[in-house]
C-alpha positions in Angstrom: 214.7 -69.3 91.4 216.8 -67.6 88.7 219.5 -66.8 91.2 219.5 -70.5 92.2 219.9 -71.6 88.6 222.7 -69.1 87.9 224.6 -70.4 90.9 224.0 -74.0 89.9 225.3 -73.2 86.4 228.3 -71.5 88.0 229.1 -74.5 90.1 228.9 -76.7 87.0 231.2 -74.3 85.1 233.8 -74.3 87.9 233.7 -78.1 87.8 234.1 -78.4 84.0 236.6 -75.6 83.5 238.5 -75.8 86.8 238.4 -79.1 88.3 238.4 -81.4 85.3 241.6 -80.1 83.8 243.3 -80.3 87.2 242.0 -83.8 87.9 243.3 -84.9 84.5 246.8 -83.5 85.2 246.9 -85.0 88.6 245.9 -88.4 87.3 249.2 -88.6 85.4 251.4 -87.8 88.3 253.6 -90.3 89.9 252.4 -90.6 93.5 255.9 -91.2 94.8 257.4 -88.3 93.0 254.9 -85.4 92.4 256.0 -82.3 90.4 257.5 -79.3 92.1 254.4 -77.2 91.8 252.1 -79.8 93.4 251.3 -77.5 96.3 250.1 -74.6 94.1 248.0 -77.0 92.1 246.4 -78.3 95.4 245.8 -74.7 96.5 244.1 -73.8 93.2 242.0 -77.1 93.4 241.0 -76.2 97.1 240.1 -72.7 96.1 237.9 -73.9 93.2 236.3 -76.5 95.5 235.4 -73.8 98.0 233.9 -71.6 95.3 231.9 -74.5 93.9 230.7 -75.4 97.4 229.7 -71.9 98.1 227.8 -71.6 94.8 226.0 -75.0 95.4 225.1 -74.0 99.1 223.9 -70.6 97.8 221.8 -72.2 95.2 220.2 -74.5 97.7 219.5 -71.7 100.0 217.9 -69.6 97.4 215.7 -72.6 96.4 214.8 -73.1 100.0 213.9 -69.4 100.6 211.9 -69.4 97.4 209.8 -72.4 98.6 209.4 -71.0 102.1 208.1 -67.7 100.8 205.6 -69.1 98.3 
């Protein structure tokens, strides 16, 4: 259960520290004229999204395992 909590907190931190600043920046972009580094920003957002998804799925798996073994 502790591992599940740690992974859930990690997912929340990735969201707060990684996604929120990127989302705020992208919100200010002109859709018809994105900045030159838009592809790098998208790649970073996608990598953070994968990390958050893996942490969330891992957390769920640990909770499920914990419930199945108790």
